[in-house]
C-alpha positions, -999 to +999 in steps of 0.1 A: +508-398+287+484-399+316+512-414+338+525-381+349+492-372+367+499-401+389+464-406+399+446-409+366+422-438+364+418-459+334+389-449+311+357-468+315+328-474+292+295-458+305+267-482+311+245-487+279+213-473+295+231-440+303+241-436+266+205-443+256+191-418+281+215-391+270+207-397+233+170-398+240+171-366+259+192-349+232+169-360+204+136-353+222+117-322+211+120-293+235+088-282+251+085-248+266+062-245+296+027-235+286+027-204+308+056-190+288+038-195+255+007-179+270+026-150+283+043-144+250+010-146+231-006-122+257+022-097+252+019-098+214-019-093+217-015-065+242+010-047+219-011-052+188-043-041+207-026-010+220-013+000+186-048-006+171-064+015+199-039+044+194-045+044+156-083+042+161-084+070+187-064+092+164-086+085+134-118+091+154-104+123+168-097+136+133-132+125+122-147+142+153-129+174+145-142+173+109-177+166+119-176+193+145-165+218+118-193+206+095-219+209+123-207+244+131-209+255+095-244+240+092-255+258+123-241+290+110-259+285+077-292+276+094-290+307+117-285+329+087-314+313+068-337+315+099-329+350+109-359+373+109-337+399+092-330+377+062-344+385+028-344+359+001-338+367-036-338+340-062-322+348-096-328+325-126-296+319-145-293+303-180-258+289-188-250+268-218-286+259-224-291+249-187-315+268-165-304+272-129-307+297-101-286+317-077-304+322-044-293+348-020-302+348+017-292+384+027-292+390+065-294+427+071-286+422+109-253+404+105-245+419+071-238+385+057-251+367+026-256+330+020-254+323-017-265+290-032-260+281-069-281+253-084-282+240-119-253+261-133-232+246-160-197+237-148-171+262-159-147+257-188-111+252-178-096+286-167-130+302-161-151+309-130-184+325-121-182+357-102-207+374-079-207+411-075-222+434-049-239+464-066-233+493-043-238+531-044-201+534-052-202+508-080-195+471-084-175+453-058-164+417-062-182+394-037-168+360-046-152+340-074-169+306-078-149+280-098-177+255-104-159+224-117-189+201-112-226+203-118-232+200-080-247+229-061-224+254-045-229+273-012-210+304-002-212+325+029-202+361+022-196+392+043-211+423+028-187+452+021-179+472+052-173+509+057-210+519+055-212+510+019-249+503+010-255+472-011-284+477-035-282+444-054-261+416-069-247+407-102-233+375-116-210+369-145-183+346-159-147+358-154-126+341-181-094+346-161-107+339-126-098+302-126-061+311-130-059+332-098 
C-alpha cells in the first residue's frame, strides 16, 4: 500500500538507546522550576494577607467607632457630674426586700439629669420602673427603665421644656411599661 507514494522508505527500528531515553523521559517526574513555585506561593500569601488586612481594618474601624461613641458618652456624663450647676439627690429605694438607690445629678445650667439606679430588683416580665418629673403642672413621665438585670442602670434625661419648672422626682413601677 505504500507503493503508490513512490518514495516511501521501508520502516526502520529505532536504536535501543533512543527507546530507553524516550521511556525514561516519559516516566520521569516532572519538576517545575523553583521560581514558579515561589511565585505561586507568594501570590497565595499576598492574596491571603490582603484579605486578612481588609477584614482586620474593617473590624478595627467598627471597634474604633464603638469606642469613640463610648468615650463621648462618658465625657458627656462626666461633664454633667462635674458641672458647678449640678445638684445631687440620692433617693433610697426598697424593692422586693432589696435596698437600693436612685441618684439624680440635676444640672440646672443644661437642664439635663443624669439618673443612676443601683441595687434595684430586676423587674418581673412585662414590668418596668418609671421615673417622673414632679412639675408645677403635675407629673410628667421622664423615663421608663426596663431593668432586666441586677446591674446598675444609667440614664441621661432632658428636663421638660417650655418653661416648666421641675420641683422633684418620683419613681414607680409601671406594670404595662415593659410591653411598649
